[in-house]
C-alpha positions in Angstrom: -0.1 0.3 0.1 1.2 3.5 -0.3 2.5 5.6 2.3 0.1 8.1 3.5 1.7 9.8 6.1 1.4 13.4 5.8 4.5 15.6 6.6 4.7 18.0 9.8 2.9 20.9 9.6 5.4 24.3 9.8 3.4 24.7 13.7 5.1 21.2 14.5 8.3 22.0 12.7 8.7 25.2 14.8 7.6 23.3 18.2 10.3 20.5 17.5 13.1 23.1 16.5 12.5 24.4 19.8 12.7 21.8 21.7 15.9 20.5 20.0 17.1 24.2 20.6 16.3 24.1 24.6 18.0 20.8 24.9 21.2 22.1 22.9 21.2 25.1 25.3 20.7 23.1 28.5 23.6 20.7 27.5 25.8 23.4 26.8 25.1 25.4 29.7 25.5 22.1 32.1 29.1 21.4 30.5 29.8 25.2 31.0 29.0 24.8 34.6 31.1 21.3 35.0 34.1 23.4 33.5 33.7 26.1 35.8 33.6 24.1 38.6 36.2 21.8 37.7 38.3 25.2 36.9 37.5 26.7 40.6 38.6 23.3 42.0 41.8 23.0 40.0 42.7 26.7 41.1 42.1 25.5 45.3 44.5 22.4 44.7 47.0 24.8 42.9 47.0 27.0 45.8 47.0 24.4 48.7 50.0 23.3 46.7 48.8 19.6 46.1 45.4 17.4 45.6 43.9 17.0 49.1 42.9 13.2 49.8 39.0 14.3 51.0 38.4 10.8 51.3 40.0 10.2 54.7 38.2 12.9 56.4 37.7 12.0 60.1 36.1 13.2 63.3 38.5 15.8 65.5 38.0 15.2 69.4 37.3 18.5 71.0 38.3 18.9 74.9 35.5 18.0 77.1 33.3 16.3 74.0 34.7 13.1 72.9 32.0 12.4 70.1 32.2 15.1 67.1 31.2 15.8 64.1 32.0 17.3 60.7 30.7 20.9 60.3 28.3 21.4 56.8 30.2 21.2 54.0 33.0 18.7 52.5 36.5 19.2 53.9 35.5 21.7 56.9 36.1 20.5 60.5 35.8 21.9 64.1 38.7 22.5 65.6 39.1 22.6 69.2 40.1 26.0 70.8 43.0 24.4 72.6 44.3 22.8 69.9 47.3 25.5 69.7 48.0 24.7 73.4 48.6 21.0 72.8 51.0 22.1 70.1 52.8 24.4 72.6 53.3 21.3 74.7 56.7 19.5 74.5 56.8 16.5 72.5 57.5 13.9 75.2 53.7 15.2 76.7 52.4 15.5 73.5 52.6 11.7 73.2 50.3 11.2 76.4 48.4 14.4 76.4 45.5 14.8 73.9 42.3 16.6 73.9 40.8 13.2 74.6 43.3 11.6 77.1 43.0 14.9 78.8 39.2 14.8 79.1 39.1 11.4 80.6 41.9 12.2 83.4 40.1 15.5 84.1 37.0 12.8 84.2 38.6 11.1 86.5 39.7 13.7 89.0 36.1 14.6 88.7 34.6 11.3 89.8 36.8 11.1 92.7 35.7 14.4 93.9 32.0 13.6 93.6 32.6 9.9 94.3 31.2 8.7 90.9 31.8 5.4 90.6 30.1 5.3 87.1 32.4 8.1 86.1 35.8 6.4 87.4 35.0 3.4 85.8 33.8 5.1 82.3 37.2 7.2 82.4 39.6 4.1 82.9 37.7 2.0 80.2 38.3 5.4 77.8 42.0 5.7 78.6 42.1 2.0 77.9 40.6 2.3 74.7 43.4 5.0 73.9 45.8 2.6 74.4 47.0 3.3 78.6 46.8 0.3 80.7 43.9 0.3 83.1 45.7 0.4 86.5 42.9 1.6 88.6 40.2 -0.8 88.1 40.2 -2.5 91.7 39.9 0.8 92.8 36.2 0.7 92.5 35.8 -2.0 94.7 38.9 -1.5 97.4 41.5 0.6 98.0 45.1 -0.3 97.3 47.4 -0.7 100.5 50.2 1.2 100.7 53.0 -0.4 102.6 54.0 1.4 106.1 56.2 0.6 108.6 56.5 -3.5 109.4 55.5 -4.8 112.7 57.9 -6.6 114.8 55.0 -9.0 116.3 53.5 -9.7 112.8 55.7 -8.8 110.2 52.8 -7.2 108.5 52.8 -3.3 107.5 50.3 -0.8 108.5 49.3 0.7 105.2 47.0 3.6 104.2 44.5 3.3 101.3 44.3 5.3 98.3 43.5 5.1 94.8 46.1 4.6 92.0 46.2 7.2 89.5 45.3 6.2 85.6 48.8 6.0 83.8 48.4 8.7 81.9 48.0 11.5 84.6 50.7 9.8 86.7 52.8 9.9 83.6 52.2 13.4 83.0 53.0 14.2 87.0 56.3 12.4 86.6 57.3 14.3 84.2 56.8 17.6 85.5 58.5 16.1 88.5 61.4 15.0 86.0 61.5 18.4 84.6 62.0 20.2 88.2 64.3 17.3 89.4 68.0 18.3 89.1 69.5 15.0 90.6 67.2 12.2 89.4 68.6 12.1 85.8 72.1 12.0 87.0 72.2 9.4 89.6 71.4 5.8 89.3 67.2 5.0 89.4 66.2 1.7 90.7 61.8 0.9 90.8 60.5 -1.8 92.8 57.0 -2.9 93.7 58.1 -4.3 97.2 59.3 -1.6 100.2 63.1 -2.4 100.1 65.4 -3.2 97.8 68.8 -4.5 98.1 71.5 -3.2 95.8 74.4 -5.0 95.3 77.9 -2.7 95.5 81.3 -3.9 94.7 84.9 -2.6 94.9 87.8 -2.8 91.9 89.5 -6.2 91.5 93.0 -6.2 91.8 95.6 -8.1 89.6 99.6 -7.7 90.1 102.4 -9.3 88.8 103.7 -12.7 90.0 106.9 -14.1 90.1 107.3 -17.3 88.8 106.6 -20.2 91.4 105.2 -17.6 93.8 101.5 -17.7 95.0 99.5 -15.4 93.3 97.7 -12.8 95.7 93.9 -12.4 95.9 92.6 -9.7 93.9 88.7 -10.1 94.2 86.6 -7.2 95.0 84.9 -6.7 98.4 81.1 -7.8 97.6 78.6 -5.9 99.9 75.1 -4.3 99.3 73.2 -1.2 100.1 69.5 -1.2 101.3 67.3 1.1 100.1 63.9 1.5 102.2 61.0 3.5 100.9 59.9 6.7 102.6 57.0 8.3 102.1 55.9 11.7 100.7 53.1 13.6 100.6 51.2 16.8 99.0 47.8 18.5 99.6 46.6 20.4 97.2 42.9 22.4 96.9 40.9 23.1 94.1 37.5 24.8 94.1 34.5 23.1 93.0 34.7 25.7 89.8 38.1 24.3 88.9 36.8 21.1 88.6 34.3 22.2 86.1 37.0 24.2 84.2 38.3 23.1 80.9 40.2 19.5 80.9 43.5 21.1 79.3 43.5 23.9 82.6 42.7 21.1 85.3 45.1 18.5 84.3 48.2 21.2 83.6 47.2 22.6 86.7 47.4 19.5 89.2 50.3 18.0 86.9 52.5 21.1 87.4 51.5 21.7 90.8 52.2 17.9 92.6 54.9 17.0 89.6 57.2 20.4 90.6 57.0 19.9 94.3 57.7 16.4 94.0 60.9 17.3 92.0 61.9 19.9 94.6 60.9 17.8 97.7 63.6 15.1 95.6 66.6 17.5 95.4 66.1 18.9 99.2 66.1 15.0 100.4 69.0 14.1 98.4 71.3 16.8 99.2 70.3 17.3 102.9 68.8 14.4 104.5 70.3 13.3 107.8 68.9 9.8 107.7 66.4 10.0 110.6 62.9 9.3 109.6 60.8 10.5 107.7 63.7 11.6 105.6 65.4 9.3 103.4 68.4 6.9 104.1 71.1 8.9 103.1 72.4 12.6 101.7 74.5 12.5 98.7 77.3 13.9 101.0 77.1 11.5 103.7 80.4 9.6 104.8 81.9 11.3 101.5 85.6 12.1 101.8 86.5 15.7 102.1 89.1 17.7 100.1 90.5 20.7 101.8 91.1 23.8 100.3 94.6 25.5 100.4 93.2 28.4 102.4 90.6 27.9 104.5 87.2 29.1 103.5 88.6 30.4 100.1 87.7 28.9 96.9 90.3 29.4 94.3 91.0 28.1 91.0 93.8 25.7 92.5 91.5 24.3 94.8 88.6 23.3 92.0 91.5 21.7 90.3 92.5 20.0 93.4 89.1 18.8 94.0 88.9 17.2 90.5 91.8 15.3 90.3 90.7 14.0 94.0 88.0 11.8 92.6 89.9 8.3 91.0 90.3 8.6 87.4 87.7 6.0 86.2 84.5 8.1 87.8 86.2 11.2 86.4 84.6 10.9 82.8 81.0 10.4 84.2 81.1 13.2 86.9 79.3 16.3 87.5 79.5 19.4 89.8 77.3 19.9 92.2 76.9 22.8 94.6 74.4 25.6 95.9 73.9 28.9 94.5 76.6 30.5 96.8 79.0 28.1 95.4 77.8 29.0 91.9 78.4 32.7 92.5 82.1 32.1 93.7 83.0 29.8 91.0 81.5 32.8 88.9 83.9 35.2 90.6 87.2 33.2 90.5 89.4 35.2 88.2 92.6 35.6 86.2 94.2 38.2 88.0 92.9 41.0 85.4 89.2 40.5 86.4 88.3 37.8 83.7 86.5 35.2 85.2 88.5 31.6 84.6 85.7 29.5 83.8 84.2 31.6 81.1 85.6 31.6 77.4 86.9 34.9 76.5 84.6 35.1 73.3 81.2 34.9 75.1 79.1 37.3 76.6 79.4 37.7 80.3 77.6 34.4 82.2 77.9 33.2 85.5 78.3 29.6 86.0 75.3 27.2 86.6 72.7 24.9 85.0 70.3 27.5 83.8 70.2 28.4 80.1 72.8 30.9 79.0 75.1 29.9 81.9 78.5 28.4 81.8 77.2 24.9 82.1 80.3 22.7 82.6 83.6 23.1 84.4 86.5 21.0 82.7 83.9 19.3 80.4 81.8 18.1 83.0 78.4 19.3 83.7 77.4 22.0 86.6 74.1 21.8 88.6 73.0 24.3 91.2 71.3 21.9 93.8 70.1 22.5 97.3 73.1 21.5 99.1 74.4 23.2 102.0 75.8 26.7 101.7 79.6 26.6 100.7 79.5 22.9 99.8 81.0 21.8 96.2 81.1 18.4 95.1 82.4 16.6 92.2 82.1 13.0 91.1 80.3 10.4 88.9 76.8 10.4 90.9 75.5 7.4 89.2 78.0 5.1 90.3 78.1 7.1 93.8 74.2 7.2 94.8 71.1 5.3 94.2 67.4 6.3 94.1 65.0 3.8 94.7 61.2 5.1 93.1 57.9 3.5 94.2 56.9 3.7 90.5 53.4 5.1 91.2 51.7 7.9 92.7 48.3 7.3 94.5 45.4 10.1 95.4 43.0 10.5 98.2 40.6 12.9 98.5 38.1 14.9 100.7 35.4 17.3 100.3 34.4 18.0 103.6 37.4 19.7 104.9 37.0 22.8 102.9 32.9 22.2 102.8 32.2 26.0 103.7 34.7 27.5 100.9 33.1 24.9 98.1 36.8 23.0 98.0 37.8 20.0 97.1 41.0 18.5 98.7 43.4 16.1 97.1 46.5 14.2 98.6 48.8 12.8 96.3 51.3 10.3 97.9 54.3 8.5 96.6 57.4 6.7 98.1 61.0 7.0 97.4 64.6 6.4 99.1 68.0 7.2 98.4 71.5 5.7 99.5 75.4 6.4 99.1 76.2 3.4 96.7 80.1 3.9 96.3 82.0 6.4 98.2 85.0 6.0 96.3 83.0 7.9 93.1 82.7 11.4 95.1 84.5 14.0 96.8 83.4 17.0 98.3 84.6 20.6 99.7 82.9 22.3 102.6 82.8 25.8 104.3 83.3 28.0 101.0 82.9 31.6 101.4 85.4 33.6 99.5 86.7 33.6 95.8 90.3 33.4 95.6 
């Protein structure tokens, strides 16, 4: 049959043409928009220096708010107002202190203050999730018993109950302690879970030439030991109810700096001045040390410093350190060459005093100098690591009371740690006493 289809009318042709043009313009407009967006993205990536990987964007933890969400818009994240403060912390602290860990450490302190077992258990669990060992789980059931003095009748110890701190909080306090303590880094440190520790010591062995057929003389070293017996140190710190509600960064910083610095200062004082009578530690670093006499009584001259240096046996000089109080640091700074030029001050440097503060003359004869709380006029030289031992309990416990300062809305924290110190090798150390004048 013949094709009877009629050709489109002029109106239909006009509508078809209009539809085709609209589709073409829409397609061109969409492609132009896509090209514009791609151009903008390319320019942003160029400014950033590299094309960012937006597929791995995660959540950012804010101080005091452990669960966060992304802000509206791809690649935009909320930033903690304390983030810059954490970046300013020393590197060793940044390994422990993060917004998350600070939040849960602060929650632990608040839980202790409010006696809220649920908060304590949650803080322990969250800190464990962050990779810190759970050390205080049993504290919610009973307090750990800290050893006291052994009873002569039963041999048991009269202890005091307290809760062990979470590992990161104790670590932050210990970092602050170590930053403040001058002597801990240069003496021998031991850690023991027991109350006492016996440290073996031995003198030098001797060997001699022997004639043919003669009997060899005995030259074995004398074997002995030193007893370290932990003594208790405590600090009491008050916090207001308002402080406990403050930011986690401020709360953790306050407690760690106050407690840690105080413990470090006490350690130095005990190591330098203990008389061995309880509750002081077993022995000071100067106890029984051989005294070297200065040429002119009470006067410290250059020759006396040389004499003290060589009074220490040669094996101990390479690891030796100079210890003295502020008075002796001043005398060392005043010793001159007769023309007003300080002997221990390099001539090319700007004027400086002897001491361990930044910018001071920090070494004499190549060995470091430490300004420590020895008795006024005392100068010591020797290998402190060989000469002295420090026993550490390895932990810090805390007890709390909201009753002592109830009317002032205050909460009192009592921190407890235990340590002891004793002379190990007297031969490694020498001392001068009663110095008052620079020669």
